[in-house]
VOPAGU-2260 file (C-alpha; in pm, 1 decimal, decimal comma):
REM VOPAGU-2260
SITE   aa  ch    i         X         Y         Z
SITE  MET   A    0   -1741,5    2818,2   -1161,2
SITE  VAL   A    1   -1871,1    2520,8   -1362,7
SITE  MET   A    2   -1992,4    2239,4   -1134,1
SITE  LEU   A    3   -1995,1    1886,7   -1271,0
SITE  LYS   A    4   -2270,9    1657,1   -1146,2
SITE  LEU   A    5   -2158,2    1302,4   -1074,5
SITE  ASP   A    6   -2328,3    1003,1    -919,7
SITE  GLY   A    7   -2219,2     716,5    -697,3
SITE  SER   A    8   -1915,3     640,3    -484,3
SITE  GLN   A    9   -1689,0     471,5    -738,1
SITE  HIS   A   10   -1354,6     616,8    -852,7
SITE  PHE   A   11   -1356,7     877,2    -576,8
SITE  ARG   A   12    -979,3     936,9    -595,0
SITE  GLN   A   13    -981,0     992,9    -970,7
SITE  ARG   A   14   -1261,8    1244,6    -944,5
SITE  LEU   A   15   -1079,2    1444,3    -675,4
SITE  VAL   A   16    -754,7    1448,5    -875,9
SITE  LEU   A   17    -919,8    1553,4   -1203,2
SITE  SER   A   18   -1133,3    1816,2   -1029,7
SITE  THR   A   19    -824,4    1967,0    -862,6
SITE  ILE   A   20    -608,7    1963,6   -1177,1
SITE  SER   A   21    -882,9    2092,1   -1412,1
SITE  GLY   A   22   -1012,1    2352,1   -1164,4
SITE  LYS   A   23   -1370,5    2232,0   -1210,7
SITE  ALA   A   24   -1591,7    2202,3    -905,0
SITE  MET   A   25   -1798,1    1886,6    -869,8
SITE  GLN   A   26   -2099,3    1755,1    -684,6
SITE  ILE   A   27   -2129,6    1381,4    -615,2
SITE  ASP   A   28   -2477,5    1255,3    -525,9
SITE  ASN   A   29   -2605,1     918,3    -401,6
SITE  ILE   A   30   -2281,8     814,7    -230,3
SITE  ARG   A   31   -2378,6     463,2    -117,8
SITE  ALA   A   32   -2734,9     589,7     -70,3
SITE  ASP   A   33   -2879,8     234,8     -73,6
SITE  ASP   A   34   -2612,8      84,7     149,4
SITE  GLU   A   35   -2675,0     -27,3     507,9
SITE  ASN   A   36   -2406,1     221,0     606,9
SITE  PRO   A   37   -2464,9     513,1     365,2
SITE  GLY   A   38   -2230,6     799,2     287,0
SITE  LEU   A   39   -1856,2     854,8     271,0
SITE  ARG   A   40   -1623,3     606,0     432,8
SITE  ASP   A   41   -1362,5     714,7     686,3
SITE  TYR   A   42   -1075,3     663,1     438,6
SITE  GLU   A   43   -1248,3     888,6     182,3
SITE  ALA   A   44   -1293,2    1159,3     447,8
SITE  SER   A   45    -925,3    1113,1     535,5
SITE  LEU   A   46    -832,0    1167,1     169,2
SITE  LEU   A   47   -1032,8    1490,9     166,8
SITE  ARG   A   48    -845,5    1608,7     478,4
SITE  LEU   A   49    -516,7    1524,3     305,7
SITE  PHE   A   50    -616,7    1733,7       2,7
SITE  GLU   A   51    -699,1    2022,7     235,2
SITE  LYS   A   52    -347,4    2001,0     383,9
SITE  VAL   A   53    -167,2    2027,3      48,6
SITE  THR   A   54    -397,2    2283,2    -121,3
SITE  ASN   A   55    -505,6    2638,7     -49,3
SITE  GLY   A   56    -866,0    2751,0     -84,7
SITE  CYS   A   57   -1041,8    2419,1    -146,2
SITE  LYS   A   58   -1394,2    2394,7      -3,8
SITE  VAL   A   59   -1564,2    2070,1      96,5
SITE  GLU   A   60   -1934,1    2050,5     179,8
SITE  ILE   A   61   -2091,3    1723,0     295,6
SITE  ASN   A   62   -2457,4    1679,2     385,8
SITE  GLU   A   63   -2571,3    1524,9     716,4
SITE  THR   A   64   -2594,9    1169,2     585,4
SITE  GLY   A   65   -2268,4    1191,1     391,9
SITE  THR   A   66   -2438,1    1089,1      65,9
SITE  ARG   A   67   -2372,7    1421,7    -110,5
SITE  LEU   A   68   -2037,8    1593,3    -151,8
SITE  ARG   A   69   -1956,2    1931,3    -302,9
SITE  TYR   A   70   -1590,6    1994,1    -377,5
SITE  ARG   A   71   -1445,4    2323,2    -498,9
SITE  PRO   A   72   -1073,5    2285,8    -574,4
SITE  GLY   A   73    -807,7    2529,3    -463,2
SITE  PHE   A   74    -445,9    2584,4    -565,8
SITE  VAL   A   75    -198,8    2308,5    -487,8
SITE  HIS   A   76      51,0    2444,0    -237,9
SITE  GLY   A   77     273,7    2150,4    -142,9
SITE  GLY   A   78     493,6    2209,5     158,0
SITE  PHE   A   79     754,9    2058,5     386,6
SITE  ASP   A   80     735,8    1854,7     707,6
SITE  LEU   A   81     368,2    1773,7     666,4
SITE  GLU   A   82     210,4    1475,5     842,7
SITE  HIS   A   83    -105,0    1271,0     787,4
SITE  ASP   A   84    -254,5     964,8     954,2
SITE  CYS   A   85    -409,1     745,1     683,4
SITE  GLY   A   86    -605,2     531,1     930,5
SITE  LEU   A   87    -650,2     154,2     922,9
SITE  SER   A   88    -932,8     110,9     669,7
SITE  ARG   A   89    -707,3     130,4     363,2
SITE  GLY   A   90    -335,3     110,9     300,0
SITE  ILE   A   91    -103,6     407,9     249,7
SITE  GLY   A   92     -92,3     314,8    -121,5
SITE  TYR   A   93    -454,7     430,9    -155,2
SITE  PHE   A   94    -342,2     787,3     -74,6
SITE  LEU   A   95     -12,3     797,7    -265,5
SITE  GLU   A   96    -144,5     808,0    -624,0
SITE  PRO   A   97    -379,8    1108,8    -588,1
SITE  LEU   A   98    -128,1    1288,0    -366,4
SITE  CYS   A   99     151,6    1239,6    -620,6
SITE  LEU   A  100     -56,8    1345,4    -922,9
SITE  ILE   A  101    -169,1    1678,9    -776,8
SITE  SER   A  102     158,0    1761,2    -598,4
SITE  ILE   A  103     368,0    1779,8    -917,3
SITE  PHE   A  104     161,2    2091,9    -999,5
SITE  GLY   A  105     222,5    2250,9    -659,5
SITE  LYS   A  106     375,1    2583,3    -570,6
SITE  TYR   A  107     647,6    2410,9    -369,0
SITE  PRO   A  108     787,6    2055,6    -363,2
SITE  LEU   A  109     610,3    1822,2    -121,2
SITE  SER   A  110     759,5    1639,2     176,1
SITE  ILE   A  111     513,1    1449,9     394,2
SITE  ARG   A  112     510,5    1169,1     650,7
SITE  LEU   A  113     224,1     922,6     616,8
SITE  TYR   A  114     122,3     681,9     892,6
SITE  GLY   A  115     -83,1     363,7     857,9
SITE  ILE   A  116     -72,7      28,5     677,7
SITE  THR   A  117     223,5     -10,2     442,5
SITE  ASN   A  118     145,4    -361,2     310,4
SITE  ASP   A  119    -194,7    -525,0     266,5
SITE  SER   A  120    -383,4    -732,0      11,0
SITE  THR   A  121    -610,5    -447,4    -108,4
SITE  ASP   A  122    -397,5    -150,2    -209,5
SITE  VAL   A  123     -67,3    -105,2    -390,5
SITE  SER   A  124     212,8    -137,0    -136,7
SITE  VAL   A  125     478,0     120,7     -55,8
SITE  ASP   A  126     736,2    -124,7    -195,9
SITE  MET   A  127     566,6    -109,4    -536,2
SITE  TRP   A  128     571,8     270,2    -518,4
SITE  ARG   A  129     937,8     284,0    -422,0
SITE  THR   A  130    1055,5      25,0    -676,6
SITE  VAL   A  131     826,1      72,2    -978,6
SITE  THR   A  132     608,7     384,0    -956,7
SITE  CYS   A  133     869,1     641,4    -851,2
SITE  PRO   A  134    1111,0     548,8   -1137,4
SITE  LEU   A  135     814,7     557,8   -1379,1
SITE  MET   A  136     712,1     903,8   -1258,6
SITE  ARG   A  137    1071,3    1029,5   -1289,5
SITE  GLN   A  138    1067,7     914,6   -1650,6
SITE  LEU   A  139     728,5    1073,1   -1726,6
SITE  VAL   A  140     807,3    1407,2   -1560,5
SITE  GLY   A  141    1161,7    1433,0   -1700,3
SITE  GLN   A  142    1461,0    1611,6   -1553,0
SITE  GLU   A  143    1422,5    1961,0   -1700,2
SITE  GLY   A  144    1210,7    2218,8   -1522,5
SITE  VAL   A  145    1173,2    2003,0   -1211,2
SITE  GLU   A  146    1257,0    2112,3    -857,1
SITE  GLY   A  147    1310,1    1814,0    -625,2
SITE  ASN   A  148    1282,9    1440,7    -686,6
SITE  PHE   A  149    1045,9    1148,9    -632,2
SITE  GLU   A  150    1154,9     970,8    -317,6
SITE  LEU   A  151     990,5     723,8     -80,0
SITE  LYS   A  152    1158,9     605,8     238,2
SITE  ILE   A  153    1008,6     330,1     453,1
SITE  ILE   A  154    1078,3     422,0     814,8
SITE  ARG   A  155     855,1     159,3     976,8
SITE  ARG   A  156     650,6    -118,3     820,2
SITE  GLY   A  157     292,0    -175,3     924,9
SITE  SER   A  158      97,0    -481,2     815,6
SITE  ALA   A  159    -281,5    -510,7     821,0
SITE  PRO   A  160    -496,5    -493,7    1027,7
SITE  ASN   A  161    -333,4    -274,8    1296,9
SITE  GLY   A  162     -80,9     -85,9    1084,4
SITE  GLY   A  163     179,3     113,3    1270,1
SITE  GLY   A  164     380,8     191,6     956,4
SITE  GLU   A  165     546,9     520,5     865,1
SITE  ILE   A  166     691,1     648,6     538,0
SITE  LEU   A  167     849,7     971,2     417,0
SITE  PHE   A  168     723,2    1070,1      71,4
SITE  LYS   A  169     874,2    1346,3    -142,0
SITE  VAL   A  170     731,4    1479,6    -469,6
SITE  PRO   A  171     902,9    1738,7    -694,7
SITE  MET   A  172     736,3    2047,1    -836,8
SITE  MET   A  173     698,4    2114,4   -1210,6
SITE  LYS   A  174     807,0    2462,7   -1315,5
SITE  ARG   A  175     661,2    2430,9   -1663,7
SITE  LYS   A  176     452,3    2185,0   -1863,0
SITE  LEU   A  177     502,8    1810,7   -1863,5
SITE  PRO   A  178     706,4    1662,7   -2151,5
SITE  PRO   A  179     516,6    1452,3   -2409,6
SITE  VAL   A  180     472,0    1084,4   -2326,5
SITE  SER   A  181     589,8     825,6   -2578,6
SITE  LEU   A  182     619,5     475,2   -2435,2
SITE  VAL   A  183     551,9     210,3   -2698,4
SITE  GLU   A  184     852,3     -23,9   -2674,7
SITE  GLU   A  185     785,3    -322,8   -2449,3
SITE  GLY   A  186    1113,1    -507,5   -2480,2
SITE  LEU   A  187    1196,4    -854,1   -2349,0
SITE  VAL   A  188    1237,9    -944,3   -1983,2
SITE  LYS   A  189    1609,3    -961,5   -1896,7
SITE  ARG   A  190    1594,5   -1001,8   -1517,7
SITE  VAL   A  191    1366,2   -1020,6   -1215,9
SITE  ARG   A  192    1425,4    -836,4    -890,9
SITE  GLY   A  193    1215,5    -838,5    -578,2
SITE  ILE   A  194    1185,5    -777,8    -207,1
SITE  ALA   A  195    1037,3   -1019,3      45,3
SITE  PHE   A  196     931,4    -860,6     374,4
SITE  ALA   A  197     824,3    -995,7     711,0
SITE  THR   A  198     709,5    -818,4    1027,5
SITE  LYS   A  199     673,1    -974,4    1372,4
SITE  VAL   A  200     717,0   -1329,5    1239,2
SITE  SER   A  201    1014,0   -1566,7    1217,7
SITE  PRO   A  202    1312,9   -1429,8    1020,3
SITE  GLN   A  203    1309,9   -1758,4     826,4
SITE  THR   A  204     975,0   -1659,5     669,8
SITE  THR   A  205    1133,7   -1431,3     408,7
SITE  ASN   A  206    1373,1   -1707,0     297,9
SITE  ARG   A  207    1079,2   -1945,0     252,4
SITE  VAL   A  208     897,6   -1683,0      40,6
SITE  VAL   A  209    1209,8   -1639,1    -174,9
SITE  ASP   A  210    1243,7   -2017,6    -220,8
SITE  GLY   A  211     882,9   -2038,6    -342,0
SITE  ALA   A  212     931,4   -1757,4    -594,5
SITE  ARG   A  213    1265,2   -1882,7    -725,7
SITE  GLY   A  214    1120,3   -2231,7    -769,1
SITE  VAL   A  215     899,4   -2090,3   -1044,9
SITE  LEU   A  216    1112,6   -1813,8   -1195,4
SITE  ASN   A  217    1447,5   -1996,1   -1217,4
SITE  ASN   A  218    1292,0   -2237,1   -1467,8
SITE  LEU   A  219    1254,8   -1941,5   -1706,2
SITE  LEU   A  220    1558,6   -1717,6   -1654,7
SITE  PRO   A  221    1871,1   -1730,0   -1439,1
SITE  ASP   A  222    1895,0   -1363,6   -1337,8
SITE  VAL   A  223    1656,7   -1363,7   -1040,0
SITE  TYR   A  224    1751,9   -1185,1    -717,7
SITE  ILE   A  225    1510,7   -1121,9    -432,8
SITE  PHE   A  226    1616,0    -913,1    -133,4
SITE  THR   A  227    1484,7    -992,6     214,4
SITE  ASP   A  228    1365,0    -733,0     462,7
SITE  HIS   A  229    1279,8    -865,5     807,6
SITE  MET   A  230    1176,2    -609,4    1066,5
SITE  SER   A  231    1117,6    -660,2    1436,6
SITE  GLY   A  232    1044,0    -446,1    1739,5
SITE  ARG   A  233     921,1     -92,3    1687,0
SITE  GLU   A  234    1011,7     -92,1    1315,0
SITE  ALA   A  235     773,7    -382,6    1249,6
SITE  GLY   A  236     453,2    -196,9    1333,7
SITE  GLU   A  237     161,3    -344,1    1525,7
SITE  SER   A  238      69,5    -660,7    1330,0
SITE  PRO   A  239     247,1    -972,2    1202,3
SITE  GLY   A  240     261,6   -1015,4     826,7
SITE  TYR   A  241     473,9   -1117,0     528,9
SITE  GLY   A  242     472,4   -1086,6     150,5
SITE  VAL   A  243     676,8   -1026,1    -160,8
SITE  LEU   A  244     704,9    -781,0    -449,7
SITE  LEU   A  245     849,4    -908,5    -779,3
SITE  VAL   A  246     956,9    -676,3   -1061,9
SITE  ALA   A  247    1037,5    -784,8   -1417,1
SITE  GLU   A  248    1280,9    -546,9   -1590,8
SITE  THR   A  249    1291,1    -542,6   -1972,1
SITE  ASN   A  250    1574,6    -447,9   -2205,2
SITE  SER   A  251    1381,6    -133,7   -2305,8
SITE  GLY   A  252    1377,1      -1,8   -1948,4
SITE  ARG   A  253    1018,1     -95,3   -1860,6
SITE  MET   A  254     927,9    -245,6   -1521,6
SITE  LEU   A  255     628,3    -469,0   -1449,3
SITE  GLY   A  256     539,2    -550,6   -1090,6
SITE  ALA   A  257     327,6    -803,8    -901,8
SITE  GLU   A  258     289,3    -848,6    -528,2
SITE  VAL   A  259     121,8   -1062,9    -265,0
SITE  ALA   A  260      87,0    -973,9     103,3
SITE  MET   A  261     -48,7   -1183,8     390,0
SITE  ALA   A  262    -138,8   -1097,7     746,6
SITE  GLY   A  263      52,2   -1318,1     987,9
SITE  ASP   A  264    -267,6   -1470,4    1131,8
SITE  MET   A  265    -229,6   -1842,4    1055,4
SITE  GLN   A  266    -584,7   -1916,6    1175,8
SITE  ARG   A  267    -750,8   -1763,3     869,3
SITE  ASP   A  268    -895,7   -1991,8     603,0
SITE  ASP   A  269    -746,0   -1798,5     311,6
SITE  GLN   A  270    -398,3   -1784,8     466,4
SITE  LEU   A  271    -111,4   -1899,7     242,7
SITE  ILE   A  272     212,1   -2049,7     372,1
SITE  PRO   A  273     523,3   -1846,8     278,0
SITE  GLU   A  274     625,1   -2079,7      -8,0
SITE  ASP   A  275     281,6   -2043,9    -169,0
SITE  VAL   A  276     300,3   -1664,2    -133,8
SITE  GLY   A  277     620,1   -1666,8    -342,0
SITE  LYS   A  278     465,1   -1899,5    -601,5
SITE  ARG   A  279     148,0   -1691,4    -632,8
SITE  ALA   A  280     347,3   -1369,9    -680,4
SITE  SER   A  281     557,9   -1542,6    -949,5
SITE  TYR   A  282     251,7   -1658,8   -1141,6
SITE  MET   A  283      95,4   -1311,4   -1112,2
SITE  LEU   A  284     415,5   -1157,4   -1251,0
SITE  LEU   A  285     420,1   -1402,2   -1543,3
SITE  GLU   A  286      57,3   -1313,1   -1613,8
SITE  GLU   A  287     145,9    -941,5   -1622,8
SITE  VAL   A  288     429,9   -1013,7   -1865,4
SITE  SER   A  289     202,8   -1222,7   -2090,2
SITE  LYS   A  290     -53,7    -941,5   -2110,8
SITE  GLY   A  291     205,0    -708,9   -2261,7
SITE  GLY   A  292     224,9    -331,3   -2242,2
SITE  VAL   A  293     483,2     -90,6   -2103,9
SITE  VAL   A  294     331,6     -97,1   -1752,1
SITE  ASP   A  295     144,8    -353,3   -1543,0
SITE  THR   A  296    -231,3    -332,9   -1486,3
SITE  SER   A  297    -198,2    -141,9   -1156,5
SITE  HIS   A  298     -27,5     149,4   -1339,1
SITE  GLN   A  299    -252,3     177,2   -1646,0
SITE  ALA   A  300    -472,8     455,0   -1505,6
SITE  LEU   A  301    -171,6     651,1   -1377,1
SITE  ILE   A  302       8,2     658,8   -1712,6
SITE  LEU   A  303    -311,5     754,6   -1901,0
SITE  LEU   A  304    -368,7    1045,2   -1661,3
SITE  MET   A  305     -12,6    1164,3   -1725,7
SITE  CYS   A  306     -79,6    1145,0   -2101,3
SITE  ALA   A  307    -394,9    1354,2   -2057,7
SITE  PHE   A  308    -208,2    1614,5   -1847,6
SITE  GLY   A  309      68,4    1633,3   -2109,7
SITE  PRO   A  310     134,0    1904,1   -2372,5
SITE  GLU   A  311     -97,1    1971,9   -2667,0
SITE  GLU   A  312      77,2    1725,4   -2894,5
SITE  ILE   A  313      68,9    1350,1   -2945,7
SITE  ASN   A  314     107,8    1144,9   -2626,5
SITE  GLU   A  315     117,1     769,5   -2689,3
SITE  VAL   A  316     144,3     455,7   -2476,0
SITE  ARG   A  317     114,7      82,7   -2532,7
SITE  LEU   A  318     -87,3    -118,1   -2280,4
SITE  GLY   A  319    -214,9    -470,3   -2232,8
SITE  PRO   A  320    -589,2    -547,5   -2201,2
SITE  LEU   A  321    -758,9    -257,3   -2022,3
SITE  THR   A  322    -903,0    -315,6   -1676,5
SITE  PRO   A  323   -1254,5    -184,7   -1588,4
SITE  TYR   A  324   -1085,4      76,2   -1367,3
SITE  THR   A  325    -879,9     198,1   -1664,0
SITE  VAL   A  326   -1189,8     218,7   -1886,8
SITE  LYS   A  327   -1361,8     436,4   -1626,5
SITE  THR   A  328   -1048,2     649,6   -1610,0
SITE  LEU   A  329   -1079,1     723,1   -1983,6
SITE  ARG   A  330   -1440,5     833,4   -1932,6
SITE  HIS   A  331   -1349,4    1062,6   -1643,5
SITE  ILE   A  332   -1060,9    1215,1   -1844,3
SITE  LYS   A  333   -1305,3    1301,3   -2123,0
SITE  GLU   A  334   -1555,3    1442,8   -1873,3
SITE  PHE   A  335   -1314,6    1668,4   -1682,3
SITE  LEU   A  336   -1044,9    1755,5   -1938,2
SITE  GLY   A  337   -1219,4    1702,2   -2271,4
SITE  VAL   A  338    -936,8    1473,0   -2383,3
SITE  GLN   A  339   -1025,8    1171,4   -2596,2
SITE  PHE   A  340    -793,5     880,0   -2669,9
SITE  ASN   A  341    -752,8     709,2   -3003,7
SITE  ILE   A  342    -744,1     332,7   -2937,3
SITE  ARG   A  343    -568,2     106,6   -3186,7
SITE  PRO   A  344    -536,3    -265,6   -3104,1
SITE  GLU   A  345    -247,4    -473,5   -3235,0
SITE  ASN   A  346    -370,4    -826,6   -3301,8
SITE  THR   A  347     -31,9    -994,7   -3326,0
SITE  SER   A  348      74,4    -904,2   -2970,8
SITE  GLY   A  349    -267,1    -852,3   -2811,6
SITE  THR   A  350    -163,9    -505,0   -2692,5
SITE  ILE   A  351    -338,5    -171,3   -2743,2
SITE  PHE   A  352    -191,0     160,7   -2859,3
SITE  LEU   A  353    -359,3     461,1   -2695,9
SITE  SER   A  354    -280,7     813,0   -2816,7
SITE  CYS   A  355    -423,9    1155,5   -2740,0
SITE  ILE   A  356    -361,7    1527,7   -2771,0
SITE  GLY   A  357    -287,2    1634,9   -2414,3
SITE  ALA   A  358    -475,7    1904,9   -2224,9
SITE  GLY   A  359    -156,5    2108,6   -2180,4
SITE  VAL   A  360    -190,9    2134,6   -1802,0
SITE  THR   A  361      45,0    2397,3   -1661,2
SITE  ASN   A  362     149,4    2474,0   -1307,0
SITE  LEU   A  363     -79,0    2766,7   -1225,4
SITE  SER   A  364      83,0    2813,7    -885,9
SITE  LYS   A  365     412,5    2905,2   -1052,2
SITE  ARG   A  366     259,7    3119,6   -1326,2
SITE  ILE   A  367      89,0    3364,9   -1089,5
SITE  GLN   A  368     391,2    3426,8    -864,3
């Protein structure tokens, strides 16, 4: 088996996903070798354990200091009634993207309960996944040749730092190849929807967040509706917190999201009052809209990976300015799959057209039955 040699700790999730999908083993050296605390972090080890739960035959070798990792991928199995504790170092959103990308090529649909932090300021929240990412994945995967559906149910919320959240995540299984991707129409924003959440704080907090957001957005368009979700008791997890997710829907069916989450500790210097949380999320959403593209910046890497996994024909998307994470994604796609993107900027709108011939990834688990 060909073993790719990689260096450093960056883009760990991407490397695991591409190694598993391409079937190429990899060795990562110098994982934080010069750091005061060298080696893999606990959330990266947790992600490896999660991959072991949903695949058959994968082998993981880590040296004593944790600075070298050898990973030999197995077949994606999927499964029902699985459980995994994501820990408190990173949010559940850190685990959802790699889990979703490999599970669509599983032998069976996936149903798993994940425990940990549902909303924090570092990772994409479960609200973003439920409202924006799952509909996007349904569109990219299509309806034909799919067993199951993308579904995310929030059972308990858990804010940082002590978590206590629980979600049920379901991913369908592809029976054949993915359909070609062609998303180039941005459209104009016709409405804004959102959800303001609060855990273990005053129920009035969500209304204050909504007032802050509407104070900005209602100057631009009238169709703004933000739901409130206040949880208390066992359903609220272990820590106080509040935040908001805003989603701009365009007349071409695209959705752009922006979110802000705060821990409910009012003693922190960087703490924002609820009204300012709503305002910041509104300005972040307007910035995403001004950048252009069919997805927001947090979904650029995901949609490019789906293009690369697609059939051996033209797959094309239109994005705003590429983030450094997205640029590294393009390099990893070339390294693992041999897929190169043609990049064509459009000066009038400031957007970028990216097209490629997909790798034609098929579900090997179904082919060898």
